[in-house]
C-alpha positions as CSV (number, residue, x, y, z in Angstrom):
1,M,13.0,-28.7,202.8
2,E,9.2,-28.2,202.6
3,S,8.9,-28.7,206.5
4,A,11.5,-26.0,206.9
5,W,9.4,-23.6,204.8
6,L,6.2,-24.7,206.6
7,S,8.0,-23.8,210.0
8,F,9.1,-20.4,208.6
9,A,5.4,-19.7,207.5
10,I,4.1,-20.5,210.9
11,V,6.7,-18.3,212.8
12,A,6.0,-15.5,210.3
13,L,2.2,-16.0,210.7
14,S,2.6,-15.9,214.6
15,Q,4.3,-12.5,214.1
16,L,1.7,-11.2,211.6
17,M,-1.0,-12.2,214.2
18,L,0.9,-10.3,217.0
19,F,1.1,-7.3,214.8
20,V,-2.7,-7.4,213.9
21,G,-3.6,-8.0,217.6
22,Y,-1.5,-4.9,218.6
23,V,-2.9,-2.8,215.7
24,C,-6.4,-3.7,217.1
25,Y,-5.3,-2.9,220.6
26,T,-3.9,0.5,219.7
27,K,-6.7,1.2,217.1
28,R,-3.9,2.5,214.6
29,F,-5.8,1.0,211.6
30,S,-5.3,4.0,209.4
31,D,-1.5,3.7,209.9
32,V,-1.1,0.1,209.0
33,I,0.0,0.6,205.5
34,T,2.7,3.3,206.5
35,I,3.8,1.1,209.2
36,L,4.1,-2.0,207.0
37,R,6.0,-0.2,204.4
38,R,8.5,1.4,206.9
39,G,8.7,-1.8,208.9
40,I,9.5,-4.1,206.0
41,L,12.1,-1.6,204.5
42,T,13.7,-1.4,207.9
43,G,13.6,-5.2,208.3
44,I,15.3,-5.7,205.0
45,V,18.2,-3.4,206.0
46,V,18.6,-4.6,209.6
47,G,17.6,-8.1,208.8
48,L,20.1,-8.6,205.9
49,L,22.9,-7.0,208.0
50,S,22.2,-9.0,211.3
51,N,21.9,-12.2,209.4
52,L,25.0,-11.8,207.2
53,L,27.2,-10.4,210.0
54,L,26.0,-11.9,213.2
55,G,24.5,-15.2,211.8
56,K,26.6,-16.2,208.8
57,L,29.9,-14.4,209.6
58,L,30.1,-14.7,213.3
59,G,28.0,-17.9,213.7
60,F,25.8,-16.7,216.4
61,W,22.8,-18.5,214.8
62,S,22.0,-20.8,211.9
63,Y,18.8,-21.2,209.9
64,T,17.2,-24.4,208.9
65,L,16.7,-22.9,205.4
66,G,20.3,-21.8,205.3
67,F,21.8,-18.3,204.4
68,G,20.9,-18.4,200.7
69,P,19.4,-15.2,199.1
70,L,15.8,-16.3,199.1
71,S,15.9,-17.4,202.8
72,L,17.7,-14.2,203.9
73,I,15.3,-11.9,202.1
74,M,12.3,-13.8,203.4
75,A,13.7,-13.7,206.9
76,A,14.4,-9.9,206.5
77,V,10.9,-9.2,205.3
78,F,8.9,-11.4,207.5
79,I,11.0,-12.0,210.8
80,Y,12.7,-8.6,211.1
81,G,10.2,-6.6,209.2
82,L,7.1,-7.7,211.2
83,F,9.4,-7.1,214.4
84,A,10.0,-3.5,213.0
85,C,6.4,-3.0,212.4
86,N,5.6,-4.0,216.0
87,V,8.3,-1.4,217.2
88,L,6.6,1.3,215.1
89,L,3.4,0.7,216.9
90,L,5.0,1.6,220.1
91,Q,5.6,5.3,219.3
92,N,3.1,6.6,221.9
93,V,4.1,4.7,225.0
94,G,6.6,5.1,228.0
95,F,9.6,2.9,228.3
96,R,8.0,0.3,230.7
97,H,5.2,-0.4,228.0
98,F,8.0,-0.5,225.4
99,F,10.0,-3.0,227.3
100,I,7.1,-5.2,228.1
101,W,5.8,-5.3,224.5
102,I,9.3,-6.0,223.1
103,M,9.7,-8.8,225.8
104,T,6.2,-10.1,224.8
105,T,7.3,-10.0,221.1
106,M,10.5,-12.0,222.0
107,V,8.6,-14.6,223.9
108,V,6.1,-15.2,221.0
109,Y,9.1,-15.3,218.4
110,E,11.3,-17.6,220.5
111,S,8.3,-19.8,221.6
112,T,7.1,-20.4,218.2
113,N,10.6,-20.9,216.9
114,Y,11.0,-23.6,219.7
115,L,8.1,-25.5,218.4
116,F,8.7,-24.9,214.7
117,Q,12.6,-24.6,214.4
118,V,13.5,-21.9,211.9
119,W,16.8,-20.8,213.7
120,T,19.1,-22.3,216.1
121,Y,21.5,-20.4,218.3
122,E,25.1,-21.6,218.1
123,L,26.5,-19.8,221.2
124,P,28.0,-21.6,224.2
125,F,25.7,-19.9,226.8
126,S,23.8,-21.4,229.7
127,T,20.0,-21.0,229.6
128,S,20.5,-17.7,231.7
129,G,23.2,-16.6,229.4
130,L,21.0,-17.2,226.3
131,L,18.1,-15.4,228.0
132,L,20.3,-12.4,228.8
133,F,21.5,-12.5,225.1
134,L,18.0,-12.5,223.8
135,I,16.8,-9.7,226.0
136,I,19.7,-7.5,225.0
137,G,19.4,-8.5,221.3
138,Y,15.6,-7.7,221.1
139,L,15.6,-4.8,223.3
140,G,18.8,-3.3,221.7
141,T,17.4,-3.9,218.1
142,A,14.2,-2.2,219.0
143,I,15.8,0.7,220.6
144,F,18.2,1.1,217.7
145,M,15.4,1.1,215.2
146,A,13.4,3.7,217.2
147,V,16.4,6.1,217.5
148,V,17.1,5.7,213.8
149,W,13.5,6.5,212.9
150,H,13.4,9.2,215.6
151,K,16.6,10.9,214.5
152,I,16.6,10.4,210.8
153,F,13.0,10.2,209.7
154,D,11.5,12.2,212.6
155,V,9.3,9.4,213.7
156,R,8.6,10.5,217.2
157,F,8.8,8.0,220.1
158,Y,7.4,9.2,223.5
159,F,10.0,7.1,225.5
160,L,12.8,8.6,223.6
161,D,11.3,12.2,223.8
162,T,11.3,11.8,227.6
163,L,14.6,10.4,227.9
164,L,16.3,13.0,225.5
165,K,14.7,15.9,227.4
166,R,16.4,15.0,230.7
C-alpha cells in the first residue's frame, strides 16, 4: 500500500509542477491563492462525483488505492483539483491554446500514471478508442468547468466569450 501512496504522490507532484510552470509562464503569481482555492473546491465536487459515478458505479476506471473515503478525497483535491487549477489559468486564451494546454495536461497526467500506476481504465477500448475517450473526457471536463465558472461565478473565459458572441 505504501508504494500505491508513493505513486499517488508522484502523479500529484507532476500536476503541481505543471501548475507552477504554467503560473510562471502566464505570470499570474498574484492569482495563485484564489486559483488554488477555487480549483480545489471545484476538484472536490467534480472529482467526487466523477469517481463515484463513472469510476465506482459504472466501472470506467479503478484506483490502486481503491474507492475509500481518504483516497477519494485525496484524488478529488490533488488530481481533479490541480486539473481545475490548470483550467483556471486558461481564462485569457483562445480555444486553440485552451485545447493544446488541456491536451498537454492530459499527456502529463496519463504518462505519469503509466509509469506510476494510480488508476487503471477498465474499458474494452482499442488504443485509439481509449485515446478518444481521454480526449473527450479531459476536454469535456475542462469546458464544463469553464462554463460553470463563467456562468455561475462570472469567471470570464476568453474562448467562451468569443464563442457565445457568435
